[in-house]
C-alpha positions as CSV (number, residue, x, y, z in Angstrom):
1,X,-4.5,-10.1,-46.2
2,X,-2.2,-11.7,-43.4
3,X,0.3,-9.9,-42.3
4,X,4.0,-11.8,-42.0
5,X,6.4,-10.6,-39.4
6,X,10.1,-11.6,-40.1
7,X,12.2,-11.0,-37.0
8,X,15.2,-11.0,-38.7
9,X,15.9,-7.9,-40.7
10,X,18.2,-9.7,-43.0
11,X,15.2,-12.1,-44.4
12,X,12.9,-9.1,-44.4
13,X,15.3,-7.5,-46.6
14,X,15.8,-10.5,-49.2
15,X,12.4,-11.4,-49.2
16,X,11.1,-7.7,-50.1
17,X,13.2,-7.6,-53.0
18,X,11.2,-10.1,-54.8
19,X,7.7,-8.4,-53.9
20,X,6.2,-6.6,-56.3
21,X,6.4,-3.1,-55.8
22,X,5.0,0.6,-57.4
23,X,7.0,2.8,-58.0
24,X,7.8,6.4,-60.6
25,X,10.2,7.1,-62.7
26,X,11.5,10.6,-64.0
27,X,13.1,11.3,-67.5
28,X,15.7,13.5,-67.8
29,X,14.2,15.2,-70.6
30,X,11.3,16.6,-73.5
31,X,13.8,16.3,-76.9
32,X,10.7,17.3,-79.0
33,X,10.1,20.6,-76.7
34,X,10.8,23.4,-79.2
35,X,8.7,21.7,-81.7
36,X,5.5,21.8,-79.4
37,X,6.3,25.0,-77.9
38,X,6.1,26.6,-81.1
39,X,3.0,24.6,-82.0
40,X,1.3,24.8,-78.6
41,X,-2.1,23.6,-80.6
42,X,-0.5,20.3,-80.9
43,X,-0.4,19.5,-77.2
44,X,-3.4,21.9,-76.1
45,X,-6.9,23.2,-77.6
46,X,-7.4,27.1,-78.4
47,X,-10.1,27.1,-75.2
48,X,-6.8,26.1,-72.6
49,X,-4.6,28.2,-74.1
50,X,-7.2,31.1,-73.7
51,X,-7.5,30.4,-70.2
52,X,-3.9,30.9,-69.8
53,X,-4.1,34.2,-72.3
54,X,-6.5,35.0,-69.7
55,X,-4.4,34.7,-66.3
56,X,-1.3,35.6,-68.1
57,X,0.6,32.2,-68.0
58,X,3.2,31.6,-70.4
59,X,3.9,28.1,-71.4
60,X,6.6,25.8,-70.4
61,X,8.2,22.5,-70.6
62,X,5.3,21.2,-68.4
63,X,2.8,21.1,-70.8
64,X,5.4,19.1,-73.6
65,X,4.2,15.7,-73.5
66,X,6.4,13.4,-72.8
67,X,8.5,11.6,-74.4
68,X,6.6,8.3,-76.3
69,X,9.7,6.4,-76.9
70,X,11.1,6.8,-72.9
71,X,7.8,5.6,-72.2
72,X,8.7,2.4,-75.2
73,X,11.6,1.5,-73.9
74,X,10.4,1.3,-70.4
75,X,7.2,-0.6,-71.8
76,X,9.6,-3.6,-73.3
77,X,11.3,-4.3,-69.8
78,X,10.2,-6.1,-67.2
79,X,8.3,-3.7,-66.0
80,X,4.7,-2.7,-66.2
81,X,3.8,0.9,-67.0
82,X,0.6,2.2,-65.5
83,X,0.5,5.4,-66.1
84,X,2.6,8.9,-67.2
85,X,2.5,12.4,-66.6
86,X,4.0,15.4,-68.6
87,X,3.5,17.8,-65.7
88,X,6.5,15.5,-64.0
89,X,8.0,13.9,-67.0
90,X,7.4,10.5,-65.1
91,X,5.4,7.3,-65.5
92,X,4.0,5.1,-62.9
93,X,5.5,1.4,-63.1
94,X,5.2,-1.7,-61.3
95,X,7.6,-4.4,-60.5
96,X,10.1,-5.8,-58.6
97,X,12.3,-4.1,-56.7
98,X,15.6,-5.2,-59.0
99,X,14.0,-4.7,-61.8
100,X,12.8,-1.2,-60.9
101,X,16.1,-0.4,-59.8
102,X,18.2,-0.9,-63.0
103,X,16.3,1.1,-64.8
104,X,18.0,3.8,-63.0
105,X,21.0,2.8,-64.9
106,X,19.5,4.1,-68.4
107,X,20.7,7.1,-69.5
108,X,17.1,8.8,-70.0
109,X,16.2,8.4,-66.5
110,X,16.6,11.1,-64.1
111,X,15.3,9.3,-60.9
112,X,13.7,5.8,-59.6
113,X,11.3,6.9,-56.7
114,X,10.0,3.8,-54.7
115,X,6.2,3.9,-53.3
116,X,7.6,2.5,-50.1
117,X,9.7,4.9,-49.2
118,X,11.8,2.8,-46.9
119,X,13.3,1.4,-50.7
120,X,14.4,4.4,-52.0
121,X,17.5,4.7,-49.8
122,X,18.6,1.2,-51.3
123,X,17.9,2.3,-54.9
124,X,20.0,3.5,-57.1
125,X,18.1,6.8,-57.8
126,X,20.5,9.5,-59.5
127,X,18.0,11.8,-57.7
128,X,16.2,11.9,-54.3
129,X,12.8,13.5,-55.5
130,X,10.7,13.8,-52.1
131,X,8.0,11.2,-53.1
132,X,4.2,10.1,-52.6
133,X,1.4,8.3,-52.6
134,X,-1.3,8.1,-50.8
135,X,-4.8,6.8,-49.8
136,X,-7.8,6.3,-48.2
137,X,-11.2,5.9,-50.1
138,X,-13.7,9.2,-49.2
139,X,-16.0,8.5,-51.2
140,X,-15.1,11.5,-50.4
141,X,-30.6,34.2,-67.4
142,X,-33.1,35.5,-64.3
143,X,-33.5,32.1,-62.6
144,X,-35.8,31.3,-59.7
145,X,-35.2,27.8,-59.1
146,X,-37.9,25.6,-57.1
147,X,-35.0,23.7,-54.9
148,X,-37.2,21.5,-53.1
149,X,-34.6,20.2,-49.7
150,X,-31.5,21.1,-52.0
151,X,-32.3,24.8,-51.3
152,X,-30.6,25.1,-47.7
153,X,-26.7,23.6,-49.1
154,X,-27.2,26.7,-52.0
155,X,-28.6,29.2,-49.6
156,X,-26.3,29.0,-46.8
157,X,-23.8,30.5,-49.3
158,X,-26.3,33.6,-50.7
159,X,-25.7,30.9,-54.0
160,X,-29.4,31.2,-54.6
161,X,-29.0,35.3,-55.1
162,X,-26.2,34.4,-57.7
163,X,-28.8,32.4,-59.7
164,X,-31.2,35.1,-59.4
165,X,-28.8,37.3,-61.2
166,X,-28.4,35.2,-64.2
167,X,-25.3,33.3,-63.3
168,X,-25.7,29.4,-63.2
169,X,-22.3,28.7,-64.5
170,X,-22.6,29.0,-68.2
171,X,-19.7,29.1,-70.2
172,X,-17.7,27.6,-67.3
173,X,-16.8,23.8,-67.7
174,X,-15.9,21.6,-64.2
175,X,-14.6,18.3,-64.7
176,X,-15.2,15.7,-61.9
177,X,-12.6,13.0,-60.9
178,X,-14.7,10.4,-59.6
179,X,-15.2,6.6,-58.9
180,X,-17.5,6.3,-61.5
181,X,-20.6,7.5,-63.0
182,X,-23.4,4.9,-63.1
183,X,-26.6,6.0,-64.5
184,X,-25.8,9.7,-65.5
185,X,-26.6,8.3,-68.9
186,X,-30.4,7.8,-68.3
187,X,-31.8,9.2,-64.9
188,X,-33.7,11.8,-64.9
189,X,-32.1,14.3,-62.6
190,X,-29.7,14.3,-65.2
191,X,-32.0,14.0,-68.2
192,X,-31.2,18.4,-68.7
193,X,-27.7,17.8,-69.0
194,X,-27.5,15.9,-71.9
195,X,-31.0,17.6,-73.5
196,X,-28.5,20.8,-73.5
197,X,-25.2,19.1,-74.5
198,X,-23.8,19.4,-70.9
199,X,-21.5,16.5,-70.7
200,X,-18.7,17.4,-73.1
201,X,-17.3,13.6,-72.6
202,X,-15.2,11.8,-69.9
203,X,-12.8,8.7,-70.0
204,X,-12.3,5.7,-68.0
205,X,-8.8,5.9,-66.8
206,X,-8.6,2.9,-64.6
207,X,-10.2,0.7,-67.0
208,X,-8.6,2.8,-70.3
209,X,-12.1,3.0,-71.5
210,X,-14.4,5.6,-73.1
211,X,-17.4,4.2,-70.8
212,X,-17.1,6.4,-68.1
213,X,-21.6,5.5,-67.6
214,X,-19.9,2.6,-65.0
215,X,-17.7,1.8,-62.0
216,X,-19.5,3.0,-59.1
217,X,-22.4,5.4,-58.0
218,X,-19.9,8.1,-55.9
219,X,-19.2,10.3,-59.0
220,X,-23.1,10.2,-60.2
221,X,-24.0,11.2,-56.6
222,X,-20.8,14.4,-56.6
223,X,-22.2,15.5,-60.4
224,X,-25.7,15.8,-59.3
225,X,-24.8,18.2,-56.5
226,X,-23.3,20.3,-59.0
227,X,-25.1,19.7,-62.6
228,X,-28.4,18.1,-61.5
229,X,-32.2,19.7,-62.5
230,X,-35.1,18.4,-61.3
231,X,-37.4,20.9,-60.1
232,X,-39.1,21.0,-56.3
233,X,-36.0,17.8,-55.6
234,X,-32.8,18.9,-56.7
235,X,-31.1,21.6,-58.2
236,X,-27.4,21.9,-58.8
237,X,-25.2,24.8,-57.8
238,X,-24.3,25.1,-61.0
239,X,-27.0,23.6,-63.5
240,X,-25.4,25.1,-66.9
241,X,-22.1,24.8,-66.5
242,X,-20.4,22.0,-69.2
243,X,-18.7,18.9,-67.5
244,X,-16.2,16.5,-68.4
245,X,-16.5,13.1,-66.3
246,X,-13.5,11.5,-65.5
247,X,-12.6,7.7,-63.6
248,X,-9.4,8.1,-61.5
249,X,-10.6,5.7,-58.9
250,X,-10.5,2.0,-58.6
251,X,-13.3,0.6,-56.3
252,X,-11.8,-2.6,-55.8
253,X,-8.0,-1.6,-54.3
254,X,-6.2,1.2,-52.7
255,X,-2.7,1.7,-54.3
256,X,-0.8,4.5,-55.5
257,X,-1.6,4.2,-59.0
258,X,-4.9,6.1,-58.3
259,X,-2.7,9.3,-57.9
260,X,-1.1,8.7,-60.9
261,X,-4.4,8.5,-62.7
262,X,-5.7,11.3,-61.0
263,X,-3.0,13.5,-62.3
264,X,-3.5,11.7,-65.9
265,X,-6.2,13.2,-65.4
266,X,-5.9,17.0,-64.6
267,X,-3.9,16.7,-67.7
268,X,-6.4,15.7,-69.8
269,X,-8.4,18.2,-68.5
270,X,-6.5,20.8,-68.6
271,X,-5.7,20.6,-72.2
272,X,-9.3,20.2,-72.9
273,X,-10.2,23.8,-71.1
274,X,-11.5,23.8,-67.9
275,X,-12.0,25.9,-65.9
276,X,-12.5,23.6,-62.4
277,X,-12.0,20.3,-60.8
278,X,-13.6,18.9,-58.0
279,X,-12.2,15.9,-56.7
280,X,-13.7,14.4,-53.9
281,X,-11.2,12.0,-52.6
282,X,-8.4,11.5,-50.6
283,X,-5.6,9.3,-49.7
284,X,-3.2,8.6,-46.8
285,X,-3.6,4.7,-46.4
286,X,-3.3,2.0,-48.8
287,X,-3.6,-1.9,-49.0
288,X,0.3,-2.1,-48.6
289,X,0.9,-0.3,-45.6
290,X,4.5,0.5,-46.6
291,X,2.5,3.2,-49.4
292,X,0.8,5.1,-46.3
293,X,1.6,8.8,-45.6
294,X,2.1,10.1,-41.8
295,X,0.9,13.7,-41.5
296,X,4.5,14.9,-41.7
297,X,4.1,14.4,-45.7
298,X,0.8,17.1,-45.7
299,X,3.4,19.3,-46.5
300,X,1.8,20.6,-50.0
301,X,4.4,19.4,-51.8
302,X,5.5,16.1,-51.0
303,X,2.6,13.3,-52.4
304,X,2.6,12.9,-56.2
305,X,-1.0,13.5,-56.2
306,X,-0.6,17.3,-54.6
307,X,2.1,18.2,-56.5
308,X,0.3,17.3,-59.6
309,X,-2.6,19.5,-58.4
310,X,0.2,22.3,-58.2
311,X,0.8,21.9,-61.6
312,X,-3.0,22.2,-62.6
313,X,-3.1,25.1,-60.0
314,X,-0.4,26.7,-62.0
315,X,-1.7,26.3,-65.3
316,X,-5.0,28.5,-64.0
317,X,-7.6,26.1,-62.9
318,X,-9.4,26.3,-59.6
319,X,-9.1,22.5,-58.0
320,X,-11.9,22.2,-55.4
321,X,-11.2,19.4,-53.0
322,X,-12.8,17.6,-50.1
323,X,-11.0,17.8,-47.0
324,X,-11.5,14.1,-45.8
325,X,-13.9,12.3,-43.7
326,X,-10.9,11.2,-40.8
327,X,-12.5,13.9,-38.1
328,X,-13.8,11.2,-36.2
329,X,-10.6,8.8,-36.3
330,X,-7.2,8.3,-34.6
331,X,-6.2,10.1,-37.5
332,X,-8.2,13.2,-38.1
333,X,-6.2,15.2,-40.2
334,X,-6.7,16.0,-44.2
335,X,-5.3,13.8,-46.4
336,X,-3.5,14.1,-50.1
337,X,-4.0,16.5,-52.2
338,X,-6.1,18.6,-49.8
339,X,-2.8,19.7,-48.6
340,X,-1.9,21.1,-51.7
341,X,-0.6,24.7,-52.0
342,X,-3.3,25.3,-54.9
343,X,-6.0,23.0,-53.6
344,X,-9.0,24.9,-52.1
345,X,-10.3,23.0,-49.8
346,X,-13.5,22.5,-48.2
347,X,-14.6,20.7,-45.2
348,X,-18.6,20.0,-43.6
349,X,-20.9,21.6,-41.9
350,X,-24.5,20.8,-41.0
351,X,-27.6,22.7,-42.2
352,X,-27.3,25.3,-39.1
353,X,-23.6,25.7,-40.1
354,X,-22.3,23.7,-37.3
355,X,-18.9,22.0,-37.9
356,X,-19.4,18.2,-38.7
357,X,-17.8,16.0,-36.4
358,X,-16.4,13.8,-39.3
359,X,-14.9,16.3,-41.3
360,X,-11.5,16.5,-41.3
361,X,-9.4,19.1,-39.9
362,X,-6.3,21.2,-40.6
363,X,-3.2,22.9,-40.5
364,X,-1.3,21.3,-42.9
365,X,2.3,19.8,-41.8
366,X,3.8,23.0,-42.8
367,X,1.2,25.2,-40.6
368,X,-0.9,26.4,-43.2
369,X,-4.6,27.0,-42.8
370,X,-6.8,23.9,-43.8
371,X,-9.4,23.6,-44.8
372,X,-9.9,27.1,-46.4
373,X,-13.9,27.0,-46.8
374,X,-16.8,25.0,-45.4
375,X,-20.2,23.9,-47.0
376,X,-22.9,21.7,-46.1
377,X,-21.7,17.9,-45.5
378,X,-24.6,16.8,-43.4
379,X,-27.7,15.5,-45.0
380,X,-26.6,17.0,-48.8
381,X,-29.5,16.3,-51.4
382,X,-28.2,14.0,-54.0
383,X,-29.1,11.5,-56.8
384,X,-28.6,7.5,-57.5
385,X,-27.8,6.4,-60.0
386,X,-31.8,5.1,-60.4
387,X,-32.9,9.0,-60.0
388,X,-33.6,8.3,-56.7
389,X,-33.6,11.8,-54.3
390,X,-31.9,11.0,-51.4
391,X,-29.2,12.5,-49.2
392,X,-25.6,12.3,-47.2
393,X,-22.7,12.7,-45.8
394,X,-19.3,13.8,-46.5
395,X,-17.0,16.2,-47.4
396,X,-17.5,14.6,-50.8
397,X,-20.4,16.3,-51.3
398,X,-20.2,19.4,-49.4
399,X,-17.0,20.3,-52.2
400,X,-19.0,20.0,-55.2
401,X,-21.4,22.5,-53.7
402,X,-19.1,25.1,-53.6
403,X,-17.2,23.6,-57.1
404,X,-20.3,24.6,-58.8
405,X,-20.8,28.1,-57.0
406,X,-17.8,28.9,-57.9
407,X,-18.4,28.5,-61.8
408,X,-21.2,30.5,-61.1
409,X,-19.1,33.3,-59.6
410,X,-16.5,32.9,-62.7
411,X,-19.6,33.1,-64.8
412,X,-19.8,36.6,-63.7
413,X,-16.1,37.8,-63.2
414,X,-14.3,36.0,-66.4
415,X,-11.3,38.6,-66.0
416,X,-10.5,37.1,-62.5
417,X,-7.3,34.7,-62.4
418,X,-7.8,31.5,-60.4
419,X,-5.8,32.6,-57.1
420,X,-8.3,36.1,-56.9
421,X,-11.2,33.9,-57.0
422,X,-10.3,32.1,-54.6
423,X,-8.6,34.8,-52.4
424,X,-12.1,37.0,-52.5
425,X,-13.9,33.7,-51.7
426,X,-12.0,32.8,-48.5
427,X,-12.3,36.4,-47.3
428,X,-16.0,35.9,-47.3
429,X,-15.8,33.2,-45.2
430,X,-18.1,34.0,-41.3
431,X,-14.8,33.6,-39.6
432,X,-12.1,35.2,-41.8
433,X,-10.3,36.6,-39.7
434,X,-10.0,34.0,-36.9
435,X,-10.1,30.6,-38.8
436,X,-10.0,27.3,-37.0
437,X,-8.4,24.0,-37.5
438,X,-12.5,22.6,-38.1
439,X,-13.7,25.6,-40.2
440,X,-10.6,26.9,-41.6
441,X,-12.0,30.4,-43.0
442,X,-15.5,29.4,-42.2
443,X,-19.1,29.2,-44.6
444,X,-18.5,31.5,-47.7
445,X,-20.9,34.3,-48.9
446,X,-21.1,34.2,-52.4
447,X,-23.1,37.0,-53.1
448,X,-21.2,39.1,-50.6
449,X,-18.2,38.5,-53.3
450,X,-20.9,39.3,-56.3
451,X,-21.7,42.8,-54.5
452,X,-18.3,43.8,-54.0
453,X,-16.5,43.3,-56.8
454,X,-19.6,44.9,-58.8
455,X,-18.2,48.0,-57.1
456,X,-14.8,47.4,-58.2
457,X,-12.1,44.9,-57.9
458,X,-10.2,46.1,-55.6
459,X,-6.9,45.0,-54.4
460,X,-7.0,43.1,-51.4
461,X,-3.9,41.0,-51.4
462,X,-2.1,40.8,-48.3
463,X,1.4,40.2,-50.0
464,X,2.4,41.5,-53.7
465,X,5.5,39.9,-55.5
466,X,6.5,42.0,-58.2
467,X,7.4,42.2,-61.1
468,X,6.1,39.1,-62.2
469,X,7.2,37.5,-64.6
470,X,10.2,38.4,-63.1
471,X,13.5,38.6,-64.6
472,X,16.8,39.3,-62.0
473,X,15.3,41.2,-59.1
474,X,12.0,40.2,-56.9
475,X,10.3,43.2,-55.3
476,X,7.9,42.7,-51.9
477,X,4.8,44.6,-51.1
478,X,2.3,44.0,-48.4
479,X,-0.3,45.7,-46.6
480,X,-0.1,44.0,-43.4
481,X,1.5,45.4,-40.2
482,X,4.8,43.8,-40.8
483,X,7.4,44.5,-43.9
484,X,9.4,41.5,-43.6
485,X,8.4,37.9,-44.3
486,X,9.9,34.8,-45.0
487,X,9.3,33.4,-49.2
488,X,10.1,29.7,-49.9
489,X,10.0,29.1,-54.0
490,X,9.3,25.6,-55.6
491,X,9.9,24.6,-58.7
492,X,7.3,22.2,-60.9
493,X,8.6,18.7,-59.5
494,X,7.8,20.6,-55.6
495,X,11.6,20.9,-55.1
496,X,12.5,24.6,-52.7
497,X,14.9,26.2,-55.0
498,X,15.0,29.5,-52.8
499,X,14.4,29.9,-49.3
500,X,14.8,33.9,-48.0
501,X,13.9,36.3,-45.9
502,X,11.7,39.1,-47.6
503,X,12.1,42.9,-46.2
504,X,10.4,45.8,-48.7
505,X,13.7,47.7,-48.5
506,X,15.8,45.0,-50.4
507,X,15.0,42.8,-53.5
508,X,16.1,39.4,-53.8
509,X,18.7,38.4,-56.3
510,X,17.0,35.3,-58.7
511,X,19.4,35.6,-60.9
512,X,20.7,31.9,-59.7
513,X,17.6,30.8,-60.6
514,X,16.5,28.8,-63.9
515,X,13.7,30.5,-65.9
516,X,10.4,28.8,-65.3
517,X,7.0,28.5,-63.6
518,X,7.6,28.0,-59.8
519,X,5.0,28.4,-56.7
520,X,5.8,30.5,-53.8
521,X,4.8,30.5,-50.0
522,X,5.1,34.0,-48.2
523,X,5.4,33.3,-44.1
524,X,3.9,37.1,-42.6
525,X,3.1,36.8,-38.7
526,X,-0.5,37.1,-39.6
527,X,-0.8,34.1,-42.2
528,X,0.9,32.5,-45.1
529,X,0.3,33.7,-48.8
530,X,0.8,31.1,-51.9
531,X,0.7,32.1,-55.7
532,X,2.4,31.8,-59.3
533,X,5.8,33.4,-60.2
534,X,7.3,33.1,-63.8
535,X,11.1,33.6,-63.9
536,X,12.1,34.8,-67.8
């Protein structure tokens, strides 16, 4: 597309008003909340409820479906409704600046947030939310398997020893969110997934179609690294896990809509009881450069997709995310949603464990360690839609190795929360005591975690906030050298509702904080800890 430069700013303002824009509309409420919270099986599967029960996670307002009459009312206006999110109580729309801005006058609309952030100062928005948008395609029983050339990508983490102990992902469900799954229904490496009924379903959110064996081969290759089974050629890291396959990436364009479709798919995954979400995608630039992100936006709570991922994490899901492939470029940094507070972000190394120069680096803008860990993303063995076994480079291929091994470890210790499991894996990594911006905490050793936990599950957490759930007063305990820290508390929309110093001698008064689920970030001299907090 040709770039047109307007020298006179007034002309630009007039011109921009007539352009088609993307935006999010946030609603004020959910009138049927009480009904759904009293009838949880109307909105979530029993398996999803069981996951919450196992991790002591309460149902809340975010679980309630979006109020459809509000959506219908917007649909009858001059804008297109393209996606919706119950977690954020918002819809993704497309239309002219004037038509979108006029929606803020509706009584049930809380705010309107443009993907082009420069327009938000002009919009008649009731609440100034931080906004999202991103995009840079980053198409990112005792077993003794014959791994063939795929052995190293599992053995570098001692994942083969987990397999030999009989933990191959059985009983765990992984959702793969990607650009398409061509050939998964026909190619030989995926045959076992079908004969064992391990593909539970899927959906194409881009085309709103039940045909998910289409779209592209990136998702196919990612899935093969986790779930394929072809002896002496390619064994996935979790060959006995079950899978949902969701298409959220549009191969024809880069727009903020892909973020919204990802969130919609994550909500579907949550409702179905999924344990792990693999995201080998990342966003920071779009077809419309006005929507691009800056490094400042990568603070874990700003972009729409990262806020959605944080909510998936708050439901007890482990979200394994590719760091990105920008290490060699001008950008260098991770992309969204790899920056999310709840993301378990994976960078890339080669077969010898050395940093892959293309792997995006950290830290996040707010100085958190990213990536969390690294896995083989150079010459990673995977399968094409025609069944050909090949190799490929990218953090798109390192993340699924980790997703599968997470499933195997969680199978071994199903009582662990997502937060506990992620921390144990970080602590097993080879440079945990000295993390770097390239490797994060390093290469994790899954069998080491398994062995340590087989003795007993220790309380190695650096920070404990208690009681949790909490009513009025929150206390702080740490086994770090310091007894003081700083806490930030974020609500489900990503808004910071509290920032205070922590001291083991004094509680924090939370009487002014509304009931609900929050994500906390505690900063100490020796690092940062995040987690979930329930306010009664």
